[in-house]
Every structure is written in C-alpha cells, then in structure tokens.
N, C-alpha and C positions, 0 to 999 in steps of 0.2 A: 533560444535556450532549449536544448533537447533534454528532457527528463522523462524517464520511463520508470514505472514501478515494476520491478522484475521479481516475480515470485517463483523460486526454483529450488533446486536441491544443490547443496554444496558439500564437498567432502573436506575434512580438515586433517592436517594442515596442508600447505602448498606442496610439500614433499610427497604427498600422497600419490601424485601422478606416477612417480617412480615405483612406489611400493605396489601400486595396483598393477603396473606393467609386469612386475616380477612374478605375480601370482594370478595373472589373468586367466590361465587355463582352468584353475579349480575354484575361482571365485564365483559365487559365495559358498563357503564351506560351513558356515554357521549363521545364526540369526543376525539380523541387522537392526540396530537401534536408530530411530529417527527422532531427533529433538524437535519439538514444536514450540515456537516462541510465544505464541499468543493463543487465547481461547476463542470462543465464539465460532464464527464461520471458518476461521483458520484451522481450528482443531477438527471441525467436521470434514473439511477437505483433506486434511492430513490423514484422517482415518480411512477415507476412500482411497487416497493415493497409496497408503500402506497396504491395503487389501489388494489393490491391483498389482503392486510390486511383488507381493507374496506369490500371487498366481504366476507371474512371469519368471521370478527368480527361483521359486521352489523352496524357499526358506522363509521363516517368520520374519516380518518387518514390524517392529513394535514402536508405535508413536509414544513418546514420553514428553509430557508437558514440563517445560522449564521456562516459566514466564518471569518477567521482572526486568527493570532497567531498560525498557524499550527494546528488548531482545538481547541485551548484554549478558544476562545470566545464561541463556542457552548457548550463545556464541562462545562464551568463555569456557563452558563445559566441553564443547566439541573441539575447540582449538587445542585443548590439553589432552585430548584422547590420542591413542595410538594411531599412527597413520597407516591403517590397514584396510580402510574402506568399510569398516563395520560400525562406524559412528558417523551419521550424517545429520544434516539440519535442513529443514525446510525454511529457507530464508526469504527476505524481501529487501526493499531499499533500506530497511532498518539497519542493515549491516554498515551502511555509511553514516546514517544519521546518529546512531548510537556512538560511533567512533568520534564524530566531530562535536557531539555534545559532551564528550569527555567521560562517557559511561564505560568505555573499554579502550584499551590501548591498541588492540589488533583491528585490522580492517579487511576489506575484501581480498587483499593480496595474500592473506594468510590461509585462504581457502581455494579449492579448485571446484569450479562449477561443473556439474555433470548433466543437468537437464533443466529446461525451462518448463514450468508447469502451467503458468498463465500470465497474461499481460493485461493490466487494468489501466484505465485512463480516468483521471479525476473529472468529475462533472460538478457544475455549480447549481445549487437549488435554493429556492426561497419558498415561503409559505404561499399557498394558492390565493389567500386573501390579501396578499401584500399589494396587489395592483400592478406589480412589475411583470410584464409579459416577455420582455427581451433583456438581453445583457445590457443593451443600450439604456433601457429604462433604469436599471439598477445603477449603472455608471453615472447617469444624470442626477439621480437622487443622492449618490455618494458625494458628488462634486458640490451639490447644493448644501449638504449637511456638514461639510468641512471636517472630515475625519472622524465623525461620530458613529458611522455605521459599524455594526459589530458582525464579524465573520468568525464562525466557529472552526477550530482546527483541532487535530488530535493532540497536539502538544507543540511546544516551542522547538523549532528545528526539525519537526516531523516532515514527512513528505507532503502532507496536505498544507503545512505552513509554507513550504518552499513553493508549491504549486500556486497557492493563493497569492503569494508575494509576486511571483512571475506574472500572473494574470493582471493583478491590479496595478502593478508598476507599469506594465505595458499600456494599460487603459488610462494611466495618468491620474489615478485617484488614491487618496489615503483612506485606510480603514483601520479599525481596531481589531486585532486578532485575539480571540478568546480561546485559550486552551482548555479542553474538557477531558482529555484522555481518549483512548482508543474507542471508537464506536459511539461516543456520547453526543457528538455534535448534531446528528440528525434528531435526537430526542429533544435537545435544547432548542433546535429550530422549530420543531412542532409545538413546543411549549411557548414560543414567542419570546424567548430570552435572548435570541440573537436574530440578526436580519438575514443572514445567508450562511451557507456552508459549502465547502468543497470536500467531497468524499468520493468513494467508489460508487459506480452506478447501482450496484446491487443494494446498497444501503438506502437509496432513495426510490428505487423503482416501484415497490409496492405502495409506498405513500403517494407517489405521483399517480399511480393507477387508481388509487382511492380518492383522488381529487383533493388531497391535503397539501401536497407540495407541487411546485412547478419547477421543472428542471430547465434552466435558462440556456445553458451552454455546455458543450463538450470541449475539453481543452486539447484534444489531439488535432492533427492536421485534417483528418477525415472523420465523418460521422461513424458511429459504432453500430453494429448489428442489433444490440440490445435496445438502443434508443434511436431508431432510424429517422424519426421525425424531429429530433432535437438538433438544431444547427450548431456548428462549431463556433468557437469564439472568433476565429479568423473570418468566417462568413459574416460575422456581425461587426467587423471592423477592428477587432483586437487580435493582432497577429501573434499568436502563441501556438506552440506545439509541445505539449508537456507529456 
C-alpha cells in the first residue's frame, strides 16, 4: 500500500493549465491569493512560503485562512475562482479525504498541481513510561488485549486513520481508533488517554527529545533524516510503506 502525504500548491480548476499557457509571458501581473486550509504549523509554513514566492514572483502573495470541513471550505472557494492562476491553495492529502468523507463533491482532478512543498511520513509513538520499546512490543500487547488498545487519529477517514489502519492491519492486530481532531492526538497521548498515536514526526520530536514519548517506528520504506535512529516498521517485521 503506497500512501504519501503530499503538501503542495494546486491551482484551480483543471482548465487553468490552458489559461496559464495563454498568459505565461506576463504572469503574474497582479497579487496572488493563497488559501490556507489549516492553522498551526500549516499557517506558519504558508506564511514563509508566501514570503518566498513574493520575492521570486515580484508581486504580493497573500495567505488567507479558510479553515473548516477538513479542508473542504478552502477547496470549495478555490475551485469556484476564475481559472487565471491568481487563486491558489496550499493543499495536502485532505483533498482526497475530504472528498471521500462526503465533505465536498470535487476532488484532485479539479485542480492542477504546480509544486510540491514537502513530503512527510507518519510515525508511531507511545508514552516513554509505557514500557514498549519496539513496534513488536506494542503489537504483542495489542494482541494480548484483544482490540482494547486505543490509538489516536486526527479524524475518521483522515490520513492518520488510513495510515494507522494500514500499519495495524499488516501487523494483524485490532485496535480502537480515537478521533481527536487535527493536532490533538499527541496531547491526548501525553495525557495518558490513549495508548499510541500516528502523526507527523514534527509533532512528536520535541516530546521524544524531552524523554516524554518514545517513537517506535517510521512507516516509510527507509528511515528519515529527522529521526535517523528510529527503525522503520518494515525493519521490525511489519512490511508497510506509507
């Protein structure tokens, strides 16, 4: 199962490729508006990205927060905009999850991708005092507890939900998925209200460095530079590449 979380920029709608080609010589001739789907680190990175684009393009690039519906509010705004390249959105895998959850009728086919900004890989973490030192330790405990282990996810149908399901299905264990909303699972894990969570490395790194969490596995085929000492799930006998 090949799943990647792709954070990039997309232009709306699909016909935009033709509109852009017709005016490529003088684009951009006016400010560009960039819709931002989420707050927190997403908004921070969007601000940095907009500043860099402004320097490169020579026109203002304004980030505008349009949150809600797991990204559906922002996507719906951009897909209805004029196809002239001046309304863009910093998107993520939410473009698919929002569609399949029924939050919006349009999907990735209604947009043209123009750049990839970053690529993140979900990692699995537990509390440092849990006693679990490896993915195998957690899997053994989950099998012993018969589906009672609680795993925090961003929401039903979210990428972290899909990634968790892929990992634990491959490991042959049943767990309970607890949806907390974007960015809340690490907090709930620290508070002891769940047993584990799959999230982006940046959400766990500082807590792991402080000795509060243990990151058990990376779900990509290879180890990642941010966590070079954390083995992949495949290295530990669970063959996934998410």
